C-alpha positions as MATLAB code, in Angstrom:
seq = 'XXXXXXXXXXXXXXXXXXXXXXXXXXXXXXXXXXXXXXXXXXXXXXXXXXXXXXXXXXXXXXXXXXXXXXXXXXXXXXXXXXXXXXXXXXXXXXXXXXXXXXXXXXXXXXXXXXXXXXXXXXXXXXXXXXXXXXXXXXXXXXXXXXXXXXXXXXXXXXXXXXXXXXXXXXXXXXXXXXXXXXXXXXXXXXXXXXXXXXXXXXXXXXXXXXXXXXXXXXXXXXXXXXXXXXXXXXXXXXXXXXXXXXXXXXXXXXXXXXXXXXXXXXXXXXXXXXXXXXXXXXXXXXXXXXXXXXXXXXXXXXXXXXXXXXXXXXXXXXXXXXXXXXXXXXXXXXXXXXXXXXXXXXXXXXXXXXXXXXXXXXXXXXXXXXXXXXXXXXXXXXXXXXXXXXXXXXXXXXXXXXXXXXXXXXXXXXXXXXXXXXXXXXXXXXXXXXXXXXXXXXXXXXXXXXXXXXXXXXXXXXXXXXXXX';
ca = [
      43.208  -11.935  -99.021;
      41.904   -8.776 -100.719;
      38.228   -8.668 -101.601;
      37.694   -6.136 -104.336;
      34.460   -4.813 -105.732;
      34.647   -3.018 -109.058;
      32.554   -0.074 -110.190;
      28.964   -1.269 -110.563;
      26.954   -1.519 -113.755;
      23.507   -3.118 -114.260;
      24.909   -6.634 -114.807;
      28.287   -7.221 -113.203;
      28.503   -6.422 -109.506;
      31.406   -8.049 -107.709;
      34.951   -9.203 -108.212;
      35.941  -12.330 -106.293;
      39.265  -14.024 -105.742;
      40.084  -17.723 -106.162;
      43.678  -18.372 -105.222;
      45.622  -15.641 -106.976;
      43.086  -15.171 -109.772;
      40.188  -12.723 -109.910;
      36.747  -13.451 -111.334;
      33.727  -11.277 -112.000;
      30.230  -12.424 -111.113;
      27.075  -11.606 -113.074;
      24.173  -10.601 -110.830;
      21.485  -11.710 -113.290;
      22.741  -15.112 -114.464;
      25.314  -15.840 -111.708;
      27.899  -16.878 -114.298;
      31.544  -16.047 -113.702;
      34.420  -15.337 -116.035;
      38.037  -14.461 -115.519;
      38.663  -10.841 -114.565;
      41.411   -9.014 -116.402;
      43.942   -7.163 -114.310;
      43.452   -4.016 -116.416;
      39.817   -3.626 -115.357;
      38.911   -0.792 -113.039;
      37.805   -1.587 -109.499;
      37.171    0.150 -106.231;
      38.693   -0.937 -102.961;
      36.867   -1.666  -99.728;
      38.111    1.683  -98.441;
      36.234    3.430 -101.236;
      33.084    1.347 -100.660;
      32.906    2.763  -97.148;
      32.329    6.172  -98.750;
      29.275    5.154 -100.783;
      25.723    6.269 -100.188;
      22.367    5.237 -101.596;
      20.096    7.777 -103.255;
      16.440    6.693 -103.105;
      13.800    8.514 -105.156;
      10.495    7.822 -103.432;
       7.100    6.994 -104.870;
       7.869    4.327 -107.482;
       5.590    1.256 -106.999;
       7.164   -2.173 -106.627;
       5.989   -5.107 -108.719;
       7.456   -8.410 -109.882;
       9.419  -11.389 -108.604;
      12.808  -11.800 -106.980;
      14.832  -14.703 -105.619;
      15.786  -14.645 -101.960;
      19.460  -15.257 -101.195;
      20.976  -17.770  -98.801;
      20.933  -16.917  -95.113;
      23.765  -14.820  -93.746;
      23.134  -16.066  -90.219;
      23.347  -19.679  -91.409;
      26.344  -19.185  -93.669;
      28.691  -17.735  -91.044;
      28.596  -20.614  -88.497;
      28.423  -23.217  -91.271;
      31.583  -21.799  -92.825;
      33.205  -21.868  -89.378;
      32.147  -25.509  -88.955;
      34.298  -26.525  -91.923;
      37.264  -26.124  -89.524;
      36.105  -29.301  -87.727;
      37.475  -31.609  -90.448;
      40.538  -31.818  -92.651;
      38.353  -33.069  -95.525;
      36.894  -30.858  -98.250;
      33.543  -29.182  -97.579;
      31.385  -27.491 -100.214;
      28.814  -24.908  -99.133;
      26.306  -23.688 -101.711;
      24.131  -20.581 -101.897;
      26.427  -18.550  -99.684;
      25.316  -14.922 -100.129;
      27.775  -12.398 -101.554;
      28.127  -10.137  -98.511;
      30.939   -8.332  -96.778;
      30.325  -10.506  -93.685;
      30.622  -13.801  -95.572;
      33.617  -12.474  -97.493;
      35.231  -11.605  -94.196;
      34.517  -15.078  -92.759;
      36.147  -16.588  -95.840;
      39.164  -14.404  -95.146;
      39.244  -15.566  -91.513;
      39.250  -19.210  -92.611;
      42.152  -18.489  -94.963;
      44.121  -16.692  -92.256;
      43.599  -19.676  -89.952;
      45.268  -21.894  -92.550;
      42.362  -23.291  -94.570;
      42.412  -23.437  -98.361;
      39.333  -21.586  -99.593;
      37.843  -21.060 -103.032;
      34.729  -19.029 -103.730;
      32.761  -18.523 -106.920;
      29.116  -17.790 -107.757;
      27.694  -18.539 -104.322;
      29.751  -21.714 -103.763;
      32.497  -21.854 -101.138;
      34.884  -24.820 -101.037;
      36.984  -25.218  -97.878;
      39.761  -27.669  -97.052;
      41.059  -27.035  -93.539;
      43.815  -29.639  -93.455;
      46.228  -27.726  -91.249;
      44.846  -24.887  -89.153;
      46.114  -22.478  -86.530;
      44.730  -22.211  -83.014;
      44.977  -18.423  -82.697;
      42.482  -15.886  -84.072;
      43.964  -12.487  -83.104;
      42.108   -9.209  -82.677;
      43.091   -7.820  -86.071;
      41.398  -10.873  -87.606;
      38.107  -10.894  -85.677;
      37.524   -7.253  -84.717;
      35.405   -6.289  -87.739;
      32.596   -8.813  -87.296;
      30.971   -9.981  -84.094;
      29.960  -13.321  -85.635;
      33.661  -14.210  -85.945;
      33.302  -15.536  -82.377;
      31.752  -18.656  -83.921;
      35.247  -19.973  -84.757;
      35.681  -20.542  -80.999;
      33.699  -23.795  -80.910;
      35.225  -25.547  -83.951;
      38.806  -24.519  -83.113;
      38.473  -25.830  -79.563;
      36.569  -28.916  -80.662;
      39.229  -29.951  -83.145;
      42.479  -28.645  -81.622;
      41.472  -28.868  -77.919;
      42.880  -25.398  -77.359;
      42.594  -21.986  -78.947;
      43.011  -18.276  -78.438;
      40.294  -16.048  -79.881;
      40.101  -12.312  -79.318;
      36.841  -10.912  -78.076;
      34.978   -9.321  -80.990;
      34.210   -5.628  -81.034;
      31.135   -4.002  -79.539;
      27.779   -3.607  -81.235;
      25.802   -0.422  -81.751;
      22.456   -2.141  -81.072;
      23.445   -3.047  -77.532;
      25.495   -5.350  -75.344;
      25.867   -8.872  -76.701;
      28.221  -10.691  -74.280;
      29.813  -14.086  -74.869;
      29.434  -15.317  -71.297;
      26.958  -18.034  -72.322;
      29.393  -19.296  -74.973;
      32.066  -19.684  -72.307;
      29.629  -21.196  -69.805;
      28.783  -23.918  -72.320;
      32.422  -24.715  -73.109;
      33.252  -24.859  -69.405;
      30.399  -27.340  -68.922;
      32.181  -29.542  -71.468;
      35.365  -29.418  -69.377;
      37.301  -26.493  -70.862;
      39.495  -24.271  -68.733;
      38.930  -20.672  -69.810;
      40.657  -17.429  -68.963;
      39.923  -13.986  -70.398;
      42.818  -11.567  -70.313;
      43.880   -8.578  -72.380;
      40.820   -8.894  -74.611;
      41.622  -12.506  -75.516;
      39.777  -15.735  -74.675;
      42.174  -18.600  -73.849;
      40.548  -22.042  -73.995;
      42.352  -25.177  -72.830;
      40.686  -28.564  -73.287;
      43.804  -30.716  -73.622;
      42.186  -33.438  -71.529;
      39.378  -33.544  -74.066;
      35.755  -32.494  -73.912;
      33.273  -34.605  -71.972;
      29.568  -34.312  -72.652;
      27.108  -33.335  -69.969;
      24.002  -31.263  -69.221;
      23.915  -27.464  -69.481;
      21.481  -24.584  -69.801;
      22.198  -21.720  -72.212;
      19.156  -19.563  -71.483;
      20.123  -15.920  -70.856;
      18.269  -12.931  -69.443;
      17.061  -11.912  -72.919;
      16.407  -15.458  -74.141;
      18.453  -18.129  -75.864;
      21.806  -17.390  -77.471;
      21.998  -18.319  -81.157;
      25.775  -18.090  -81.679;
      26.324  -19.527  -78.195;
      24.245  -22.579  -79.121;
      26.184  -22.839  -82.387;
      29.546  -22.674  -80.632;
      28.711  -25.272  -77.990;
      27.136  -27.586  -80.553;
      30.262  -27.426  -82.754;
      32.511  -28.193  -79.784;
      30.285  -30.978  -78.430;
      30.138  -33.020  -81.646;
      33.708  -34.244  -80.956;
      33.295  -34.612  -77.176;
      33.180  -37.936  -75.355;
      29.723  -38.951  -74.227;
      26.402  -37.160  -74.548;
      25.758  -33.432  -74.284;
      22.291  -32.090  -73.538;
      21.727  -28.361  -74.162;
      18.657  -26.994  -72.373;
      17.574  -23.471  -73.278;
      19.059  -23.916  -76.741;
      18.192  -21.448  -79.473;
      15.529  -22.887  -81.779;
      16.143  -20.584  -84.762;
      16.120  -22.155  -88.252;
      19.759  -21.091  -88.660;
      20.760  -23.282  -85.691;
      18.886  -26.196  -87.228;
      20.610  -25.539  -90.554;
      24.028  -25.726  -88.885;
      22.994  -28.964  -87.146;
      21.935  -30.463  -90.484;
      25.341  -29.642  -91.945;
      27.120  -31.185  -88.944;
      24.972  -34.323  -89.312;
      26.059  -34.579  -92.946;
      29.653  -34.447  -91.645;
      28.966  -37.443  -89.374;
      27.752  -35.761  -86.158;
      24.955  -37.292  -84.081;
      22.495  -34.536  -83.134;
      18.840  -34.678  -82.144;
      16.404  -31.924  -81.268;
      17.882  -29.089  -83.336;
      15.125  -26.548  -83.938;
      13.822  -27.020  -80.379;
      14.991  -25.701  -77.015;
      16.556  -29.056  -76.105;
      19.408  -30.399  -78.247;
      21.089  -33.755  -77.603;
      24.536  -34.434  -79.054;
      26.340  -37.772  -78.927;
      30.025  -37.202  -79.529;
      31.921  -38.930  -82.340;
      35.646  -39.476  -82.936;
      35.930  -37.427  -86.111;
      33.960  -35.692  -88.818;
      34.318  -35.915  -92.589;
      33.707  -33.566  -95.475;
      30.220  -32.803  -96.769;
      28.194  -30.684  -99.178;
      25.394  -28.437  -98.016;
      23.004  -25.803  -99.362;
      22.266  -22.880  -97.047;
      18.616  -22.157  -96.238;
      16.981  -18.967  -97.592;
      17.443  -15.768  -95.596;
      14.188  -15.220  -93.701;
      15.166  -11.674  -92.693;
      15.901  -10.609  -96.271;
      12.578  -12.178  -97.261;
      10.790  -10.350  -94.451;
      12.347   -7.062  -95.517;
      11.046   -7.444  -99.074;
       7.612   -8.495  -97.787;
       7.414   -5.252  -95.822;
       8.574   -3.305  -98.883;
       5.810   -4.931 -100.931;
       3.242   -4.100  -98.263;
       4.372   -0.469  -98.096;
       4.583    0.315 -101.781;
       3.856   -2.846 -103.731;
       1.558   -3.748 -106.581;
       2.067   -7.493 -106.184;
       5.562   -8.529 -105.032;
       6.442  -12.232 -105.114;
       9.402  -13.747 -103.291;
      10.744  -16.971 -104.745;
      13.110  -19.485 -103.163;
      11.799  -19.012  -99.615;
      10.783  -21.359  -96.792;
       7.387  -20.015  -95.659;
       7.463  -22.047  -92.441;
      10.385  -19.879  -91.293;
       8.402  -16.722  -92.094;
       5.236  -17.393  -90.106;
       5.752  -14.678  -87.466;
       6.182  -12.033  -90.178;
       3.423  -13.233  -92.504;
       1.015  -13.597  -89.568;
       1.746  -10.006  -88.497;
       1.128   -8.676  -92.018;
      -2.054  -10.699  -92.419;
      -3.325   -9.372  -89.081;
      -2.758   -5.824  -90.397;
      -4.911   -6.666  -93.407;
      -2.299   -7.146  -96.125;
      -3.252   -9.929  -98.598;
      -0.651  -12.725  -98.496;
      -0.528  -15.730 -100.863;
       1.749  -18.597  -99.818;
       2.912  -21.619 -101.816;
       5.525  -24.251 -101.040;
       8.462  -21.983 -101.922;
       7.014  -18.529 -102.611;
       5.165  -15.716 -100.865;
       3.245  -12.886 -102.554;
       2.177   -9.697 -100.770;
      -0.225   -7.019 -101.959;
      -0.926   -3.570 -100.510;
      -3.960   -2.507  -98.497;
      -4.619    1.243  -98.134;
      -6.913    0.468  -95.177;
      -4.394   -1.604  -93.232;
      -4.696   -1.548  -89.435;
      -2.040   -0.735  -86.863;
      -0.343   -3.461  -84.860;
       1.146   -4.276  -81.476;
       4.337   -6.330  -81.689;
       6.846   -7.671  -79.184;
      10.144   -9.137  -80.356;
      10.881  -12.604  -79.015;
      13.171  -15.549  -79.666;
      12.079  -17.859  -82.488;
       9.314  -18.745  -83.231;
       8.317  -15.303  -81.942;
       8.635  -12.119  -83.940;
      12.317  -11.624  -84.871;
      14.238   -8.661  -83.510;
      15.954   -8.412  -86.903;
      12.588   -7.339  -88.407;
      11.771   -4.703  -85.775;
      13.240   -1.718  -87.644;
      11.487   -2.657  -90.893;
       8.144   -2.871  -89.083;
       8.769    0.617  -87.707;
       8.995    1.820  -91.313;
       5.761    0.010  -92.182;
       3.970    1.534  -89.182;
       4.833    5.003  -90.461;
       2.636    4.538  -93.564;
      -0.316    2.795  -91.893;
      -2.999    5.367  -91.004;
      -3.287    4.068  -87.451;
      -1.245    3.768  -84.249;
       1.175    0.886  -83.747;
       3.471   -0.148  -80.900;
       6.643   -2.202  -81.004;
       8.366   -3.495  -77.861;
      11.950   -4.739  -78.129;
      12.812   -7.459  -75.582;
      15.974   -8.875  -77.173;
      18.029   -5.692  -77.634;
      16.179   -2.902  -75.769;
      18.505   -0.229  -77.195;
      17.803   -1.167  -80.808;
      15.887    1.948  -81.837;
      18.556    4.212  -83.318;
      16.704    4.215  -86.648;
      13.763    6.037  -85.047;
      15.664    9.317  -84.778;
      16.546    9.150  -88.485;
      12.953    8.342  -89.472;
      11.770   11.339  -87.433;
      14.033   13.491  -89.619;
      11.871   12.285  -92.509;
       8.627   13.237  -90.748;
       7.790   10.068  -88.832;
       5.720   10.491  -85.657;
       7.479    8.162  -83.206;
       7.397    8.352  -79.426;
      10.087    6.224  -77.846;
       9.557    5.205  -74.215;
      12.258    2.843  -72.983;
      12.085   -0.340  -75.049;
       8.753    0.527  -76.679;
       8.128    2.649  -79.747;
       4.672    4.138  -80.282;
       4.187    5.114  -83.907;
       1.339    7.240  -85.219;
       1.263    6.496  -88.920;
      -0.228    8.252  -91.888;
       1.987   11.335  -91.818;
       3.652   12.422  -95.056;
       7.262   11.251  -95.145;
       9.757   13.501  -96.915;
      13.203   12.612  -98.199;
      16.196   13.724  -96.150;
      19.848   12.828  -95.589;
      19.939   10.018  -93.001;
      22.650    7.940  -91.347;
      22.506    4.142  -91.064;
      23.552    2.926  -87.607;
      23.436   -0.846  -88.153;
      22.459   -3.501  -90.662;
      18.689   -3.703  -90.111;
      18.323    0.016  -89.409;
      19.869    0.733  -92.802;
      17.317   -1.510  -94.522;
      14.486    0.233  -92.671;
      15.735    3.629  -93.861;
      15.731    2.348  -97.443;
      12.092    1.286  -96.994;
      11.234    4.689  -95.570;
      12.957    6.338  -98.522;
      10.881    4.290 -100.968;
       7.647    5.886  -99.698;
       8.977    9.369  -98.912;
       8.405   12.338 -101.172;
      11.549   13.446 -102.958;
      15.078   12.187 -102.484;
      16.514   10.318  -99.500;
      20.279    9.982  -99.057;
      21.347    6.999  -96.931;
      24.906    7.228  -95.663;
      27.141    4.461  -94.284;
      25.968    2.086  -96.978;
      28.493   -0.532  -95.896;
      26.007   -1.612  -93.208;
      23.612   -2.819  -95.922;
      26.356   -4.731  -97.729;
      27.032   -6.682  -94.533;
      23.736   -8.550  -94.719;
      21.772   -7.883  -97.926;
      22.979   -9.362 -101.194;
      22.521   -6.685 -103.884;
      19.595   -5.037 -102.095;
      19.634   -2.053 -104.448;
      19.750   -4.256 -107.549;
      16.821   -6.366 -106.364;
      14.733   -3.319 -105.497;
      15.540   -1.797 -108.891;
      14.375   -5.037 -110.546;
      11.016   -4.509 -108.803;
      10.756   -0.935 -110.069;
      12.368    1.157 -107.348;
      14.289    4.244 -108.415;
      17.590    4.317 -106.553;
      21.289    4.589 -107.217;
      24.531    3.903 -105.424;
      27.001    6.788 -105.649;
      30.305    7.861 -104.152;
      29.922   10.148 -101.162;
      31.970   13.230 -102.000;
];
């Protein structure tokens, strides 16, 4: 299924496909209308050659809506494979990762329609094999392992590709499925799972050396909902995205207790049915815009958020001295020229999220004080530091700890994005730098931020997306 994205203008941003028809989506009003075949568009190949030009110094002010969570959407979309009934998922962000998951579902045999943030899936007849060519582009594609095995009792899923931020093995995923009674072999880069005798619930512990596994918890939970008996997952990931998946499974007829804690209990059922669900707001996107508002804001308000999911980030900003106003579904941040440095350590939820580490590095660069950040989840996740140093940042990296002496003048420079969150951090650095910053490998941003450049422009940032010649 081709996913095409036509040449941007201030209103229309993406072309989407429903069956054999193409539609264009309006960024501002989210309306869609049929796309004429004569319209110009650019292919994914061309989008890989884009870069973002950021002109630093423009203050940010205003309100934006936060999109649905990428890390919720991907496993929830995979969970639609557990039933042959129709499932409707709302507020799915328009990202290359979610588009790719939609493609995976279609290749596995599901009927999928997508328009204006709503994905409708009917997986009546599905295949049990997800080959390498299908899953290699996105690590999160491993989350089809649980639903395929849970429903079909066997599957073959290729191991996903590596990750630039460090080793992220799937051994805990397989450990959990084996505890349910699956026979697993890994050969030639493929995972072969056989559970023809059926899954049987039981106790297990999914705690790893760097903490709980989010996708591993998702996979085991999706397999266990159709197992016989009761499954108890100790050391389960407690992230809001895991709880969101559990809530969707419950709507489908699953019996789950304890989601959102480190102990999840699942009583198996015979079958699941279709359901509708709205994805929770993306706490990492929200955190990124909070940091942007703290760095260069004049009153930035985020709407459509769940502040309880943001506590680690808002607490860190408040401790630095940034004024934060919180309501039921909004957060406002204001700058503080006398903000203090901070000492942060990334931890599993409810600790400070590793996905906000790079953005906090950017913030530390503009605070006239010394800050330290220790990365315990992915100790190698500091590739953005070298690029920030090209812009004038004073960062001393010792193992898994970055010591940042802020207050130096940042200057625009050509930089290279290495991963999703690093790319966002470089955009933030470019917003405060003098002159022009060119951010290459823009496709990283499009993996996890819905229209990041458009939203920043709506707040007053001066930036443009151009073809990299």
